[in-house]
C-alpha positions in Angstrom: -16.1 79.9 -72.9 -15.3 80.9 -69.7 -18.9 80.9 -68.7 -19.1 77.2 -69.7 -16.1 76.3 -67.6 -18.0 78.0 -64.5 -21.1 76.4 -65.0 -19.4 72.9 -65.1 -17.2 74.1 -62.0 -20.7 75.2 -60.7 -22.3 71.4 -61.4 -19.5 69.3 -60.0 -19.4 71.4 -56.7 -23.2 70.8 -56.7 -22.9 67.0 -57.3 -20.4 66.7 -54.9 -22.0 68.6 -52.4 -25.2 66.1 -52.7 -22.8 63.4 -52.3 -21.2 64.6 -49.3 -24.8 65.5 -47.7 -25.8 61.9 -48.6 -22.8 60.5 -46.8 -23.2 63.0 -43.8 -27.0 62.0 -43.3 -26.2 58.3 -43.5 -23.6 58.6 -40.9 -26.2 60.6 -38.7 -28.8 57.8 -39.3 -26.4 55.2 -38.3 -25.1 57.0 -35.5 -28.8 57.8 -34.5 -29.7 53.8 -34.9 -26.4 52.6 -32.9 -27.2 55.1 -30.1 -31.0 53.6 -30.3 -29.9 49.9 -30.1 -27.5 50.8 -27.1 -30.0 52.4 -25.1 -32.0 49.2 -25.5 -29.0 46.8 -24.5 -30.5 45.4 -21.3 -27.0 45.1 -19.5 -27.1 48.8 -18.6 -30.6 48.4 -16.8 -30.6 49.5 -13.2 -34.0 50.5 -12.1 -35.6 47.4 -10.5 -38.7 48.4 -12.3 -41.1 48.0 -9.3 -42.0 50.0 -6.2 -40.5 48.2 -3.2 -38.2 48.6 -0.3 -35.7 46.2 1.4 -36.1 46.8 5.1 -33.8 44.0 6.0 -31.6 41.2 4.9 -30.1 38.5 6.9 -27.6 36.5 5.1 -26.7 33.1 6.2 -23.5 31.5 4.6 -22.8 27.6 5.8 -19.8 25.7 4.5 -20.5 22.0 5.0 -18.2 19.0 6.0 -17.1 18.9 2.4 -16.9 22.5 1.5 -19.7 23.1 -0.6 -21.5 26.4 0.3 -25.2 27.3 1.3 -26.3 30.6 1.1 -29.7 31.8 2.8 -30.7 35.2 2.2 -34.1 36.4 4.2 -35.2 39.8 2.6 -38.2 41.5 4.5 -39.6 43.3 1.5 -41.8 46.6 1.6 -44.4 47.6 -1.1 -44.0 51.4 -0.6 -45.8 51.8 -3.7 -49.4 52.5 -4.6 -50.1 49.5 -6.5 -49.9 45.9 -5.4 -46.8 43.9 -6.3 -46.7 40.4 -7.8 -43.1 39.8 -8.0 -39.7 40.6 -6.3 -36.4 41.0 -8.0 -33.0 39.9 -6.8 -29.7 39.3 -8.6 -26.9 37.2 -8.7 -23.0 37.6 -9.0 -21.5 36.6 -12.4 -18.1 36.0 -11.0 -20.0 33.2 -8.9 -22.4 31.9 -11.4 -20.5 29.5 -12.9 -20.0 27.5 -9.5 -23.9 28.0 -8.8 -25.4 24.7 -8.3 -28.9 25.2 -7.0 -31.1 28.5 -6.6 -34.7 28.3 -5.1 -37.1 30.7 -3.2 -39.4 30.2 -0.3 -41.8 32.1 2.1 -41.8 32.3 5.8 -44.1 28.9 5.9 -41.7 27.0 3.7 -44.1 27.6 0.7 -42.0 27.4 -2.6 -42.0 30.5 -5.0 -41.6 30.1 -8.9 -38.3 31.7 -9.9 -38.2 33.1 -13.4 -34.7 34.6 -14.7 -35.1 38.1 -16.2 -34.1 38.8 -19.7 -32.5 41.9 -18.6 -29.3 42.6 -17.0 -29.2 45.0 -13.9 -25.9 46.6 -13.6 -24.5 43.7 -15.4 -25.8 41.2 -13.4 -28.2 38.4 -13.9 -31.5 39.2 -12.5 -34.1 36.8 -11.1 -37.6 37.5 -10.3 -39.7 35.8 -7.7 -43.5 35.4 -8.2 -45.7 35.8 -5.1 -48.5 33.3 -4.6 -50.7 36.2 -3.5 -50.2 40.3 -4.8 -48.5 42.4 -2.1 -50.7 45.2 -1.3 -49.2 48.7 -0.6 -47.9 49.0 2.8 -47.4 45.4 3.4 -43.9 43.5 4.1 -43.4 40.2 2.5 -40.3 37.8 3.9 -38.7 35.9 0.9 -35.9 33.5 1.5 -33.6 32.9 -1.4 -31.4 29.8 -1.0 -28.4 29.0 -3.1 -25.6 26.4 -3.2 -22.2 26.6 -4.6 -19.3 24.5 -5.2 -15.4 25.2 -5.2 -15.7 28.7 -3.4 -12.9 27.1 -1.0 -9.3 26.7 -2.3 -7.2 24.2 -0.2 -3.5 23.7 0.5 -1.2 22.0 2.6 -0.3 18.6 3.1 -1.8 15.2 4.1 -1.6 16.4 7.8 -2.2 19.9 7.6 -5.0 21.1 5.1 -5.4 24.9 5.1 -8.5 26.6 3.5 -9.3 30.0 2.0 -13.1 30.8 1.6 -14.2 34.0 -0.7 -17.6 35.2 -1.5 -19.6 38.3 -1.3 -20.5 39.8 2.0 -23.7 41.6 0.6 -26.2 40.1 -1.7 -26.4 41.7 -5.2 -29.7 43.8 -4.5 -31.3 46.1 -6.9 -33.0 47.6 -3.7 -31.0 49.9 -1.0 -31.0 47.7 2.2 -32.0 49.4 5.5 -30.6 46.8 7.9 -28.2 44.0 7.1 -26.8 41.1 9.1 -24.5 38.6 7.6 -23.3 35.4 9.5 -20.7 33.0 8.2 -20.5 29.4 9.7 -17.6 27.2 9.0 -17.6 23.1 9.2 -16.9 21.9 12.6 -13.4 21.3 13.3 -12.3 24.5 11.5 -9.3 26.2 13.6 -6.8 28.9 13.5 -9.4 31.2 11.9 -8.9 34.6 10.4 -11.9 36.6 8.7 -11.5 39.7 6.4 -13.4 42.3 7.0 -13.1 42.4 10.7 -16.5 40.9 11.9 -18.8 42.5 14.6 -18.4 39.0 16.6 -16.4 36.1 16.0 -15.8 32.5 17.4 -13.2 29.7 15.8 -15.7 28.9 13.2 -18.6 31.6 13.6 -18.7 35.3 12.5 -21.1 37.9 12.4 -21.4 41.3 10.4 -23.8 44.2 11.1 -24.4 47.1 9.3 -26.9 49.6 7.8 -28.0 51.5 4.6 -26.3 49.2 2.2 -26.4 50.8 -1.3 -27.8 49.1 -4.2 -25.5 46.6 -6.1 -22.8 47.0 -3.2 -20.1 44.3 -3.5 -17.6 43.4 -0.9 -15.6 40.5 -0.7 -15.6 38.3 2.6 -12.5 35.7 3.2 -12.1 33.3 5.9 -8.4 31.7 6.1 -8.6 28.4 8.2 -6.9 25.2 9.1 -9.3 22.0 8.4 -8.2 18.5 9.6 -11.4 17.2 11.2 -12.6 15.7 7.7 -11.6 14.8 4.2 -13.1 16.7 1.2 -14.9 14.1 -1.3 -16.5 14.4 -4.2 -18.3 11.7 -6.2 -17.4 11.8 -10.1 -20.2 9.7 -11.3 -22.7 7.6 -10.4 -24.4 5.1 -13.0 -27.5 3.6 -11.3 -29.7 1.0 -12.2 -33.2 0.7 -10.8 -34.7 -2.8 -11.7 -38.5 -3.4 -11.6 -38.3 -7.2 -11.8 -41.4 -9.3 -12.7 -42.1 -10.7 -9.1 -42.7 -7.0 -7.9 -39.2 -6.4 -6.4 -37.7 -2.9 -6.8 -33.6 -3.4 -6.7 -31.0 -0.7 -6.9 -27.6 -1.3 -8.3 -24.9 1.7 -8.4 -21.7 2.1 -9.9 -19.6 4.8 -7.9 -16.4 6.5 -8.6 -15.4 8.4 -5.3 -12.5 10.9 -5.6 -10.7 12.4 -2.5 -10.2 16.0 -4.0 -8.7 17.1 -0.5 -5.1 16.3 1.0 -6.1 14.5 3.9 -6.3 10.7 3.6 -9.7 9.3 3.7 -10.2 6.4 6.4 -14.2 6.0 6.3 -16.9 8.1 4.8 -21.0 8.1 5.0 -23.6 8.6 2.8 -27.7 8.0 2.8 -29.9 5.4 1.3 -33.8 5.1 1.7 -34.7 3.8 5.3 -36.5 0.9 3.8 -33.6 -0.3 2.1 -32.7 -4.1 2.7 -30.3 -6.7 1.5 -27.5 -3.8 1.3 -24.2 -5.3 -0.5 -21.0 -3.7 -1.6 -17.9 -5.0 -3.9 -15.2 -3.9 -6.4 -13.0 -5.7 -8.5 -11.2 -7.6 -5.6 -14.5 -8.7 -4.0 -16.7 -8.0 -1.4 -16.0 -5.1 0.8 -16.5 -5.8 4.4 -16.2 -2.2 6.0 -19.5 -1.1 4.8 -22.2 -0.7 7.8 -25.8 0.2 7.6 -27.1 1.9 10.8 -30.9 1.1 11.5 -31.4 4.4 13.1 -33.5 6.8 11.0 -31.7 10.3 10.2 -33.7 13.7 11.2 -35.2 13.9 7.6 -37.2 11.1 8.4 -36.7 9.4 5.2 -33.0 8.0 5.0 -30.4 6.2 7.2 -26.7 6.0 6.9 -24.1 3.7 5.1 -20.5 3.8 6.8 -17.8 2.5 4.8 -14.5 1.7 6.6 -11.6 1.7 4.1 -9.0 0.1 6.3 -11.2 -3.1 7.0 -10.3 -5.2 4.2 -9.4 -2.2 1.7 -6.6 0.6 1.8 -7.0 4.3 3.1 -8.0 6.8 0.0 -5.1 9.3 -0.5 -5.6 13.0 -1.7 -6.2 12.9 -5.5 -7.2 9.3 -5.9 -10.1 7.4 -6.5 -12.2 4.3 -5.6 -14.7 2.5 -7.7 -17.2 0.1 -6.2 -20.8 -1.1 -6.8 -23.6 -1.2 -4.4 -26.7 -3.1 -4.6 -30.0 -3.2 -2.1 -33.6 -3.4 -2.3 -36.5 -0.8 -1.6 -40.0 -1.8 -0.7 -42.0 -2.1 -3.8 -45.2 -0.9 -2.5 -44.0 2.5 -1.5 -42.9 3.3 -5.1 -45.3 0.9 -7.4 -49.0 0.2 -7.6 -50.7 -1.9 -10.0 -54.2 -2.6 -11.6 -54.2 -5.8 -13.3 -51.4 -5.7 -15.7 -50.8 -1.9 -15.7 -48.6 -0.6 -13.2 -47.6 3.2 -12.1 -44.0 3.7 -10.7 -43.2 7.2 -8.6 -39.9 7.2 -7.3 -37.0 9.7 -6.4 -34.4 8.3 -8.7 -31.6 9.7 -6.5 -32.3 7.0 -4.2 -28.6 7.4 -2.9 -27.9 10.8 -1.2 -24.4 12.3 -0.7 -23.5 15.3 1.5 -21.1 16.1 -1.4 -20.9 17.3 -5.0 -22.0 14.6 -7.4 -20.3 15.6 -11.2 -22.7 13.2 -13.2 -25.4 10.9 -12.6 -27.1 8.3 -15.3 -30.1 6.5 -13.9 -31.7 3.7 -15.9 -35.4 2.7 -14.7 -35.4 -0.9 -16.3 -38.9 -2.2 -16.4 -38.7 -6.1 -16.8 -41.5 -7.7 -18.8 -42.9 -4.3 -19.8 -44.3 -4.2 -23.3 -46.0 -1.0 -23.3 -45.1 2.6 -22.0 -47.4 5.5 -21.7 -45.1 8.2 -23.0 -47.8 11.3 -21.8 -47.2 10.0 -18.4 -43.6 9.7 -18.0 -42.6 12.8 -16.2 -39.8 14.4 -16.6 -38.9 13.3 -20.1 -36.4 10.5 -20.2 -32.9 11.4 -22.1 -33.3 7.9 -23.8 -36.3 5.1 -24.0 -35.0 1.8 -25.0 -37.8 -0.7 -25.9 -36.6 -4.1 -26.1 -38.8 -7.5 -26.4 -38.8 -7.9 -22.6 -37.9 -5.1 -21.3 -38.0 -1.1 -21.3 -35.4 1.0 -20.2 -35.6 4.7 -19.6 -32.7 6.7 -19.1 -32.2 9.8 -17.1 -28.9 12.1 -16.9 -28.1 14.8 -14.4 -25.0 16.7 -13.7 -23.6 19.1 -10.9 -26.2 17.7 -8.3 -25.9 19.1 -4.7 -27.3 17.4 -1.5 -30.5 19.5 -1.9 -31.2 18.3 -5.8 -34.0 15.5 -6.1 -35.8 14.1 -9.2 -38.9 12.6 -9.0 -39.8 10.1 -11.8 -43.4 9.2 -12.7 -44.1 6.0 -15.1 -47.1 4.5 -16.4 -46.4 1.0 -18.1 -48.0 -2.5 -18.9 -46.6 -5.7 -18.5 -46.6 -8.7 -20.7 -50.0 -10.5 -20.6 -48.5 -14.0 -21.0 -46.1 -13.3 -18.1 -49.3 -12.3 -15.8 -50.8 -15.6 -16.4 -47.7 -17.4 -16.4 -46.6 -16.0 -12.7 -49.2 -17.8 -10.8 -48.6 -21.5 -12.5 -44.8 -20.9 -11.8 -45.7 -20.2 -8.0 -48.2 -23.3 -8.2 -45.2 -25.5 -9.5 -42.9 -24.1 -6.9 -45.2 -25.2 -4.1 -45.9 -28.6 -5.6 -42.0 -29.4 -5.9 -41.6 -28.2 -2.2 -44.6 -30.5 -0.9 -43.4 -33.6 -3.2 -40.2 -33.3 -1.8 -41.0 -33.0 1.9 -43.4 -36.2 1.2 -40.4 -37.5 -0.4 -38.1 -37.1 2.4 -40.6 -38.5 5.0 -41.0 -41.5 3.4 -37.2 -41.9 3.1 -36.7 -41.2 6.8 -39.5 -43.7 7.9 -37.6 -46.4 6.0 -34.1 -45.7 7.3 -35.5 -45.5 10.9 -35.0 -49.1 12.1 -31.7 -49.7 10.2 -30.2 -46.4 12.1 -31.5 -48.0 15.3 -29.9 -51.1 14.4 -26.5 -49.2 13.8 -26.6 -47.5 16.7 -26.1 -50.8 19.0 -22.5 -50.9 18.1 -21.7 -47.2 18.6 -19.1 -46.4 21.5 -21.1 -43.9 23.1 -18.9 -43.1 26.0 -15.5 -42.8 23.7 -17.3 -40.5 21.5 -18.7 -38.2 24.5 -14.9 -37.9 25.8 -13.4 -37.3 22.0 -15.8 -34.7 21.4 -15.6 -32.9 24.6 -11.6 -33.0 24.4 -11.9 -31.8 20.8 -14.0 -28.8 21.5 -11.4 -28.1 24.5 -8.9 -28.2 21.8 -10.4 -25.9 19.7 -11.4 -23.2 22.3 -7.6 -23.1 23.2 -6.6 -22.6 19.4 -9.1 -19.7 19.4 -7.7 -18.5 23.0 -4.1 -18.6 21.5 -5.1 -16.6 18.2 -6.9 -14.0 20.3 -3.6 -13.6 22.5 -1.3 -13.3 19.6 -3.7 -10.5 18.0 -3.7 -8.8 21.6 0.0 -8.8 21.5 0.1 -7.3 17.8 -2.4 -4.7 19.3 -0.3 -4.1 22.4 -3.2 -5.0 24.5 -1.1 -7.3 26.4 2.5 -7.2 27.7 5.0 -9.3 26.1 6.0 -11.1 29.7 2.1 -11.7 30.2 2.1 -13.2 26.8 4.5 -15.5 27.3 3.3 -16.6 30.6 -0.1 -17.2 28.7 1.3 -18.6 25.9 3.0 -21.4 28.1 -0.2 -22.2 30.0 -2.3 -22.6 26.7 0.6 -24.8 25.0 0.6 -27.0 27.9 -3.0 -27.5 28.5 -3.4 -28.1 24.5 -0.4 -30.8 24.9 -2.3 -32.6 27.8 -5.6 -32.5 25.4 -3.8 -34.0 22.7 -2.3 -36.7 24.8 -6.3 -37.6 25.8 -7.4 -37.7 22.4 -4.9 -40.2 21.0 -6.4 -43.4 22.5 -9.9 -42.1 21.7 -9.1 -41.5 18.2 -7.8 -45.2 17.6 -10.9 -46.6 19.6 -13.5 -44.5 17.6 -11.8 -45.2 14.3 -11.9 -49.0 14.8 -15.3 -49.2 15.9 -17.0 -48.3 12.5 -16.0 -47.4 9.0 -18.3 -44.2 9.4 -16.1 -42.8 12.2 -12.9 -43.6 10.5 -13.7 -41.3 7.6 -14.8 -38.6 10.0 -11.5 -38.8 11.8 -9.6 -38.7 8.9 -11.4 -35.6 7.8 -10.6 -34.1 11.2 -6.9 -34.8 10.7 -6.8 -33.3 7.2 -8.8 -29.9 8.6 -5.9 -29.9 11.4 -3.2 -30.2 8.7 -4.8 -27.7 6.6 -4.9 -25.3 9.5 -1.1 -25.9 10.1 -0.4 -25.1 6.5 -2.5 -21.9 6.3 -1.1 -20.3 9.6 2.6 -21.2 8.4 1.6 -19.1 4.9 0.2 -16.4 7.0 3.0 -16.1 9.1 5.2 -15.8 6.2 3.1 -13.4 4.3 3.3 -11.0 7.8 7.3 -11.7 7.5 7.5 -10.6 3.9 5.3 -7.8 4.5 7.5 -6.3 7.3 10.7 -6.8 4.8 9.0 -5.0 2.0 8.5 -7.7 0.0 4.9 -7.3 -0.7 4.5 -4.7 -3.5 1.6 -2.9 -1.8 -0.5 -2.7 1.3 -3.6 -3.1 -0.6 -2.1 -6.8 -1.8 -1.3 -7.6 1.5 -4.7 -6.8 2.9 -6.2 -9.1 0.3 -4.0 -11.9 0.7 -4.4 -11.5 4.7 -8.2 -11.6 4.4 -8.4 -14.6 1.9 -5.8 -16.8 4.6 -8.2 -15.4 7.4 -11.3 -16.5 5.5 -9.8 -20.2 5.1 -8.8 -20.5 8.5 -12.8 -19.5 9.6 -13.7 -22.0 6.7 -11.4 -24.8 8.2 -13.0 -24.0 11.8 -16.5 -24.3 10.5 -15.6 -27.7 8.8 -14.1 -28.8 12.2 -17.4 -27.8 13.8 -19.7 -29.5 11.3 -17.9 -32.9 11.8 -18.3 -32.8 15.5 -21.7 -31.9 15.3 -22.1 -35.3 13.1 -20.6 -37.3 15.7 -22.9 -35.7 18.5 -25.4 -37.0 16.5 -24.6 -40.5 16.8 -24.6 -39.8 20.6 -27.8 -38.1 21.3 
């Protein structure tokens, strides 16, 4: 019996041993499997996998007027291996990748190199491969320029009059290679002052600093900071652009854009500029209140040879843009269609850079609709790049493209092939012929009417008081000139261009001359009004214009007095009302000039 118990104990122990051994083997296997997976994790890779040496890097960090940051790293890369190389590897810092807008690579001559993001992480950093256009032979050196653009690397603080900035970035590029010789140049925007750089640069000025060193270890990371005051320019951002590029049936290429501009800085925005194509014409700008008169398009072409500037002065008939506020408006202009559109019978080919308006500041979202009027067929294979949406309608086709986080260096070329409605192709010349016939018929009709009325007008002119008309027109024009001189004198007093004593002296002189002119006009007015019914009606219209002018001037004076007392709710409302009254005065003067010209037509 004891022997049976011992046998059972031995069996239990053996079974327990087998189970324990199985569990142990499973753990070892799992441990080995986990170790194998970890060894394949790309985040721990540190070897750049190519034989090469970085002889020199020149890093150029430039902050733009609107505080976007462009970083240009020029590598002198040597193949110190025994086989030819077809690529170069560099890294970016994950701390700044979320703020990276654009990345590109080029050669010394400006040729563009393809960039491919590597699936491996080198020392935890994102890696990119630059593919050479030609293999780099052993012992040869290749210069590679890596350009990156970032946003929000500068923090602003202060008030609407004293804006301070703090810029932070990496002093060294994240390189998987050791760098033999290194130079870094940081350029702050024009107008930066009170600058303090850290670490201490080799050389420095108010908005410029240089660091020089050698033997920079691979994957070195050191922050460079710049604290400075910046009140030379506001900081702007375009929250959205909704653009409509319309190709109409007559071959015109119209561009209409809705802008939402935001003052992301602290300084008040008085004016700002952006670029449109150099061949743009008929520029217009408006918002919910009406036309914006402060927009000026320069005809001088920019250094890029492709654009010209639009400058918007918000103080003209709008209000300055405070920090954190936004400005919504719409623009319109036309482009020369022959530069973007070609055709063969009813087939058209469009090639256009759809970011037609270019900003030196960040654009958060851009939605562009290319509207093909009268198009009924679209060759999808030739659309490059593919649109986000294609909408087919009976009379037009709309392709929509959406982009985000656009820097000044971005562009997007769109190529489209489409066909227009054949009926419209036949109808268009018929419409043109019809318009020409209508114009010719109207001209012939007017010639006949004028010919018939000629003798009647000649008879009517027999009883015209020519001398009285000449004296009346001359006196009335002198009165109008005195009124303009009086308006200018009052404006000069407001702008403090003339002393108050001098203003009073000149005011009395103008009013005395105006009174004399009005006395001269009284008998002439009576003579002319009694001579003919036509003249009487013109005189009545002139008197109505005179009364309307007095009424508007009184309203303008009352408006200014209320604004000084704070009775007007906002400066924007005051400027809008002031502009409306001024336009009414200009219209009244134009009506007076037309009536005087009508009287002149009876003299000569």
